[in-house]
Phi, psi and omega in degrees: 000136180290122181277358178251140174276352181266132174243127181251158172305154189300336183271359173279088183217162175304147182086002185282173179229139174253154179288126177289154169060019172226160178307142180265122180249121175243125188211165180164212182230147178209190175294144179309132177067011180296147175271118184250135179233152177220140179227132171260137176237143175278176185299330183262013174255171178243135178281003179284345180100354180289331177253158182285136175292157178280342181201133181221157176198163180223157175202162177247139173291152177278186184293343176267354180095359179281140176223151174223116181251122184247129180240156178291161185295156169236151178283176177303132182196170183221169172059041174264166171232157183223130171240138181234132185207157174267123183289149172062029179244343184079000178287144173292151179289155167281121184249121176248132182241173179057047181268139176236159169241133180193219179247133182245129176241138173268127177260102190240159176137212182245211196296330180287341169273321178295336190318116188292147179302324184294343178271352187288147179302327184259022185302315183297318179294320180295323181297336181271355179291152174301141180290149182239099184290353181268009173257121179251129183235146179212127174261119174297129176305135182274107182237117184281333183205164180297122183102347175290120186297305173176143178285338184245155187262329184212159178081009182237142172091009175211157179276140178213163176255180185276007169267002177268140180298343178298339179299333181294335178247031174254160180305120179296313179296325180290321178295317177301314178303314183298317179299314182297314183290320181298317180293327181281319185270335178070027179229164174300141179236132176246139175235125175252111176283118179225084190208167180202125179301136178082006185276139171280151174300336179294341177280346187253017182238153171290159189300328183299335179294330186259009188273345181248149176299149359273356186289346176294350174306321181295317180291320180295320179296321178294315179299320178296323184291330186251359188303314186257024184255127176291133185298321179293321182292317182292328177295314182297313181293320182294314181294325175295320177297319179290327176302319177286313185300323183271003186280153175297324179304312181293319181299315180296320181290325185277332189303322178303332177295328182281329172289333177122126177231148173292167179296322179297319178294323178297318181296323177295316179301314181300320180294318182291335186245019184291343179257010178300146177300147177236158179255112184292156174298133183164195187292351179250002180273129182298335188263013177293152180306130176073358187296313182284333173298314183288318188275333186236303190291320187300334179295338181276347182268126014252032180307124186294137179224167176274318182179188186232135167260125186235117178230100187194162177144340182302319184279359177244019175276204181068219186295334184271358183305320183298342180256010186296326179297323178292320179293312182292319177297320178297320178297311182298314180297319182293316179298314180297319181295314183288332174276343187056047184202122180273059181291158182286151170245129175249119187255147171251124177286150183297140179278164174298141181196142180252292179209147180207126189048235180264007181270150170225179187256023178303125178092359182298320180299321180291317179301316179300317178298318180290326175297316179293321178299317179298316181294331183273347184248336178261141180291146175056038171239127187229148190232136172243143181263147178223039183288000176257001190248007186273181178211134187298320184255023179215119180285350183246095174303142187265001181257060184286336176297324177290323176300315178297322178298318181291321174297320180295325176298318176302314181294315182298321181280313188267333184256317183264356170076022177286140179278071184233162172282115189230349183259150174292143175304138183227125179291134182243340179197157175222130183219149178275126182271170178296335180277357180087009175265171178248125179259115178254119181260140184240147166265159179056041190242021178304133181069030182303133182211163186287348182070197185258061179156175180273158179243144188276070171284142174222145174252135186236135173238154177248185179112202184293329182232072183296144181225152171224107186226153175287153177293158177287331180209148177233120180233143181253129179230098181062246180257016179243155172241132180251120182253127177260119181289153175292158182299335184279356185248124177260126180258008185252357186268356182171188181299144177216162181214169178228144178224157174225114176063020182270064175215162181302316171241121176200160178240144175230126177241355176299127185215163177264186185294339178274004182074025179261129186277143181299147175283145176294153181202166169218120185230142172290147178271121180273136177265143179295136178285145181283000000 
């Protein structure tokens, strides 16, 4: 039996980290109208009450028992303790120790953000690095519905450092990001993993985001899926599906796919598992609209954070790709509004990918375009490209430490104010020169170089005989690229355009001096005026 009448969110535990320099929010549930108090003590204070706390506050629960206690900010610090208690009840306080203040980032999205460190190509090298005790990590328990115990068995629901084996099942890109930022900023860094493989962004938003066209498509599709389904029947089938999905047997069978399988091996796997139980769309499906927002993310609001790392979009490609900018923008606005904080979002653009299991990359080019559109139209949203890190037969690129490094460059430049090259090269114009070549000019292109491979430039013409062909030559001149058309292609007979990697599967290796790969694009070619 719980000896405390106070219930706190699952991440309020010893070893946790609070956001520095922002209001401190402590919240949870207690007896209706209970008086709740909280005291912070420094390392040389005593939580017994004999010494004065460095920070204290009080609040009353409302008639439903919910309480929110707000304290003024504290700077970056370590080795604090926190006690939370209901006054005049005789209950012992809830005591949390090993508390730090620093910067907290939420690592959100689907499987490429969830992607465990142990699956990364550089896992062995990372394992040999010196441990960094100033990185605090927490995985939000993956709960698909109320009463779902947890989709994962270990490494979830408690704070740990990177000397804990739980780091092996933590987000590889988020861990890489944390190492880079901690070393650059010199303060404690916290990462809260709040992600789920295969999830649509529509699962991570409050319902109001999906209530207006065209995003109401998601709600209508859900209503159609459950309209003729008996509630008892869908519950029975769903719970049976979760018994299998959460089983050790399934985890062992599925894990080789995450380390990487050839296409032939994938086809064998699909054949062997074609009769596995499935969880139908409905109230027990993790991917139902708004489901993960309600079950996982909402518990984090209004806990103060520094910002969000977002790596997602694969599950919103296909027919729904054209509305992805509206979905992602709606998500960003809703999170900021509900937190009452315009924190930054750092986005990862989708990597090249062809097919994996029964998935394909239809609509990926559009999603990438919409990701860039979102970053260019919303304030404090920044995008990094990874068009050099994909694999045709694997939806999960294995170089996630590099993804984290690129996200950290965005943060160091745009959030922490370092004067560094941090953005991916971005094409800003294309023009036809007097020599008959095409000059493509880039921003963020200092030290532009071809990288370790070819890049998929294409020249496009319209008219009676439209063509899309690669240039005969590609030359780099400072921050410009000069494309020489083949002799068979005429650029003077009508409109023409140039693209780089603007296909569902394409590779880009063109990069700047920071090792950041150019973003895909398609631009009309401007002709010089006479």
